C-alpha positions in Angstrom: -5.7 -2.2 11.5 -5.1 -0.3 8.2 -5.3 -1.5 4.6 -3.4 0.2 1.8 -4.2 0.0 -1.9 -2.6 1.5 -4.9 -4.7 3.9 -6.9 -4.8 3.2 -10.6 -7.5 4.1 -13.2 -7.2 0.9 -15.2 -9.0 -2.4 -14.8 -6.4 -3.7 -12.4 -6.7 -0.7 -10.1 -10.5 -0.8 -10.1 -10.5 -4.5 -9.1 -7.9 -3.8 -6.3 -10.0 -1.0 -5.0 -13.1 -3.2 -4.9 -11.2 -5.9 -3.0 -9.7 -3.3 -0.6 -13.2 -1.9 0.2 -14.5 -5.5 0.8 -11.6 -6.2 3.2 -11.9 -2.9 5.0 -15.6 -3.2 5.5 -15.3 -6.8 6.8 -12.7 -5.8 9.3 -14.3 -2.4 10.1 -10.9 -0.8 9.6 -9.4 2.2 7.7 -8.4 2.2 4.1 -5.5 4.3 2.6 -5.8 4.8 -1.2 -2.3 5.8 -2.5 -1.4 7.3 -5.9 2.3 7.2 -6.7 3.9 9.9 -8.8 7.1 8.5 -10.3 10.1 10.8 -10.1 12.7 8.3 -11.3 14.9 11.0 -12.7 16.4 14.2 -11.2 14.2 17.2 -12.0 16.0 20.0 -13.8 14.2 23.3 -13.1 15.5 24.9 -16.3 13.6 22.6 -18.7 10.3 20.9 -19.2 10.8 18.3 -16.5 9.0 20.4 -13.9 6.1 20.8 -16.2 5.9 17.1 -16.8 6.1 16.4 -13.1 3.3 18.8 -12.5 1.2 17.0 -15.2 1.9 13.7 -13.4 0.7 15.2 -10.1 -2.5 16.4 -11.7 -3.1 12.9 -13.2 -2.5 11.3 -9.8 -5.1 13.7 -8.2 -7.6 12.8 -11.0 -7.1 9.1 -10.2 -7.7 9.8 -6.5 -10.9 11.7 -7.3 -12.1 8.8 -9.4 -11.3 6.3 -6.6 -13.1 8.5 -4.1 -16.2 8.5 -6.4 -16.1 4.7 -6.8 -15.6 3.9 -3.1 -18.7 3.0 -1.1 -19.7 5.6 1.5 -19.5 3.0 4.4 -15.8 2.6 3.9 -13.5 5.0 5.9 -10.7 6.1 3.6 -7.8 8.5 3.3 -6.6 9.5 -0.1 -2.9 10.3 -0.5 -0.3 11.0 -3.3 3.3 10.2 -2.8 6.5 10.7 -4.9 8.8 7.7 -5.4 11.3 6.3 -7.8 8.9 3.5 -8.7 5.3 2.6 -7.9 6.2 -0.5 -5.8 8.6 1.5 -3.7 6.1 4.3 -3.3 3.4 1.9 -2.1 5.7 0.0 0.3 7.0 3.3 1.7 3.4 4.5 2.2 2.6 1.2 3.9 5.5 1.9 6.3 4.3 5.5 6.8 0.7 4.4 7.8 1.8 1.2 9.5 -0.5 -0.7 7.2 -1.3 -4.3 8.0 -1.9 -5.3 4.4 -1.3 -4.1 0.8 -3.8 -4.8 -1.9 -2.9 -5.2 -5.6 -4.7 -6.1 -8.7 -4.0 -8.7 -11.4 -2.3 -8.2 -14.7 -4.4 -7.8 -17.8 -2.8 -10.9 -19.2 -4.8 -13.1 -16.8 -8.0 -14.8 -17.8 -11.1 -13.1 -16.4 -11.6 -14.1 -12.8 -8.1 -15.4 -12.4 -4.8 -14.0 -11.2 -1.5 -13.1 -12.9 1.0 -10.7 -11.4 2.2 -7.7 -13.4 5.5 -6.0 -12.8 4.2 -3.8 -9.9 2.3 -6.6 -8.1 5.2 -8.9 -8.6 7.7 -6.6 -6.9 5.3 -5.9 -4.0 4.4 -9.5 -3.6 8.0 -10.6 -3.3 9.3 -7.6 -1.4 6.6 -7.0 1.2 6.9 -7.9 4.9 3.1 -7.5 5.1 0.4 -9.8 3.9 -0.5 -9.0 0.2 -4.1 -9.3 -1.0 -4.5 -9.9 -4.7 -7.7 -9.2 -6.7 -8.5 -11.5 -9.7 -9.0 -9.8 -13.1 -12.4 -8.1 -13.3 -13.1 -8.6 -9.6 -16.1 -6.6 -8.2 -17.6 -6.9 -4.8 -21.2 -5.9 -4.0 -21.9 -2.5 -2.4 -22.3 -4.0 1.1 -20.4 -7.3 0.6 -18.2 -8.8 3.4 -15.9 -11.7 3.6 -18.0 -14.8 4.4 -15.4 -17.5 4.4 -11.7 -17.7 4.7 -10.1 -20.7 3.1 -6.5 -21.7 4.0 -4.5 -23.6 1.5 -3.1 -26.3 3.7 0.0 -28.4 2.8 1.2 -29.7 6.1 4.5 -27.9 5.9 6.5 -26.2 8.6 4.7 -23.0 9.6 1.3 -24.2 8.3 -0.1 -24.4 11.8 0.7 -20.8 12.4 -0.9 -19.8 9.1 -4.1 -21.8 10.1 -4.2 -20.1 13.6 -3.6 -16.7 12.0 -6.4 -17.2 9.5 -8.7 -18.5 12.2 -8.2 -15.5 14.4 -8.9 -13.1 11.5 -12.0 -15.1 10.4 -13.2 -15.0 14.0 -12.8 -11.3 14.2 -14.7 -10.5 11.0 -17.4 -13.1 11.6 -16.5 -15.4 8.7 -16.3 -19.1 8.4 -12.9 -20.9 8.3 -12.1 -23.7 5.8 -8.9 -25.7 5.4 -8.3 -26.9 1.9 -5.8 -29.4 0.6 -5.3 -30.0 -3.1 -4.3 -33.3 -4.7 -3.2 -33.4 -8.3 -3.3 -36.9 -9.5 -0.5 -37.9 -12.0 -1.3 -38.9 -15.6 0.8 -41.2 -17.7 1.2 -41.2 -21.4 1.9 -45.0 -21.5 -0.6 -46.6 -19.1 0.6 -50.2 -19.9 4.1 -49.2 -18.7 3.1 -48.8 -15.0 1.4 -51.0 -12.5 -2.3 -50.2 -12.6 -3.5 -48.2 -9.6 0.1 -47.6 -8.2 -0.2 -43.8 -8.6 -3.7 -43.8 -7.1 -2.4 -45.7 -4.1 0.3 -43.0 -3.5 -2.4 -40.3 -3.7 -4.7 -42.1 -1.4 -2.0 -42.5 1.2 -1.3 -38.8 0.9 -5.0 -38.1 1.3 -5.3 -40.1 4.5 -2.2 -38.4 6.1 -3.4 -35.0 5.0 -7.0 -35.6 6.3 -5.6 -36.7 9.7 -3.4 -33.6 9.9 -6.2 -31.3 8.9 -8.4 -32.8 11.6 -5.7 -32.1 14.2 -5.5 -28.5 13.0 -9.3 -28.1 13.3 -9.3 -29.5 16.8 -6.7 -26.8 17.7 -8.7 -24.0 16.1 -11.8 -25.0 18.2 -9.9 -24.1 21.3 -8.8 -20.6 20.2 -10.2 -17.5 22.1 -11.7 -16.2 18.8 -13.4 -19.1 17.0 -14.8 -18.6 13.5 -18.5 -18.9 12.9 -18.1 -22.2 11.2 -15.1 -24.6 10.7 -14.8 -27.3 8.1 -12.4 -28.8 5.5 -12.3 -29.8 1.9 -10.0 -31.9 -0.3 -9.9 -30.8 -3.9 -8.7 -33.4 -6.4 -8.1 -33.5 -10.1 -5.6 -34.3 -12.9 -4.4 -30.7 -13.0 -4.2 -27.8 -10.7 -7.2 -26.0 -12.2 -9.3 -29.2 -11.7 -8.1 -29.7 -8.1 -8.7 -26.1 -7.1 -12.1 -25.9 -8.8 -13.1 -29.2 -7.1 -13.0 -27.5 -3.7 -16.0 -25.4 -4.6 -16.1 -21.6 -4.2 -18.7 -19.0 -3.5 -19.2 -15.2 -3.4 -17.5 -13.8 -0.3 -14.6 -16.4 -0.3 -11.0 -15.4 0.2 -8.1 -17.8 -0.2 -5.1 -17.6 2.1 -1.7 -19.1 1.2 1.6 -18.9 3.1 5.0 -18.0 1.8 7.3 -20.8 0.6 9.8 -22.1 3.2 12.5 -21.4 0.6 12.1 -17.7 0.8 13.0 -15.0 3.4 11.0 -15.6 6.6 9.9 -12.0 6.9 8.9 -11.5 3.3 6.5 -12.9 0.8 8.1 -15.6 -1.3 5.9 -17.6 -3.8 7.2 -21.1 -4.3 6.1 -23.4 -7.1 3.1 -24.8 -5.3 1.9 -21.4 -4.0 2.3 -19.9 -7.5 0.2 -22.7 -9.1 -2.5 -22.2 -6.5 -2.5 -18.4 -7.0 -2.7 -18.6 -10.8 -5.7 -20.9 -10.7 -7.6 -19.5 -7.7 -11.1 -18.2 -8.7 -11.3 -15.9 -5.7 -9.1 -13.1 -4.1 -5.9 -14.5 -2.6 -4.0 -13.2 0.5 -0.3 -14.2 0.7 1.0 -14.2 4.3 4.8 -14.1 5.1 5.9 -16.4 7.9 6.7 -13.6 10.3 3.3 -12.0 9.7 1.6 -15.3 10.3 3.4 -15.7 13.6 2.3 -12.2 14.7 -1.3 -12.8 13.7 -1.4 -16.2 15.4 -0.3 -14.6 18.6 3.1 -16.4 18.7 5.3 -13.4 18.6 
C-alpha cells in the first residue's frame, strides 16, 4: 500500500501532510510526498520563461525540504517533484506512477477551523480520482506517534453501502482500529407548528430510525464473520435539527477517521459527492476518506 500527498507550504499542505503521516504510520506503509511544478504554457527558450520555470523548480524543492523536516522520522517517505499542466493532474499522474492506494488533500482556508471545505485543487482531485481521497480538516495536526484508533462509516442503507462497510472493516482490522457504523437523522423543523399534526414528523423519523437500526445490526453481524475483524465494533445514531447537530451528536475523539461512499449518481469508478455526502463532509469534525464504489468493491474483496 502507498499513500500520496501533495506538497504545499501553506496551512492546507501542512494539515494534509500531518494526516498523510498519521495514515501511513497506522497502516505501516510508504508515503510519497509530491510537489507539482506547473508548466501550463509552452516554454520559449529565448525569453524569461526558462528562468521562471527554474525558479518554480527551486520553490518546489524548498517545499519538499520543509516537508521532509516536518515529517516524523518513523514514517517512510519518498519526496518527488513532477511537472504538469495543473496541480490536480500532476498529483493524479504521480498516483498512477506510484500505484498509490490513496491521495491525501487539505481543506480550503475558507473552512472554519477543524472543518472541511474543498478548494479548487482538492475539488478536482476529489471528483476525478479513482482512488480513495483522504481530506484533512483545516488546522488538522496529529501527534508525533498518533495512529488511527477508530474508523467510522457513514451508513445510509443505500446500494453499495454493504461493500463500503466491509471495506472499512477490513482496513480497520488491518490497522488495529475499532469500527463504528454511524447514521445521521436530521429532524425537520416547521415555521408554522399549528399547521401540521403534532408529532407527525417525529413519527416518520422514528420509523426511519427503527429501519436503519435493524439494517445496521445486520451489517454488524456480517462484519463479525470477516477474516479480519476490527478490535471493537459498535454503532451510533446521531440526531439533531441540522446536519451539524446530528453529526456532532455522534460523538468524536482523537484518532477518529470518517469514511463516506460516493453518491450512486456519479461514475462508479470515481469519487462523486452527492448532496448527503457533501453535507456530512462539510460538517465532519475529523478527517474524512471518500471511497469510490469500485475501490470499495476491491477493498471489500468482492472484485
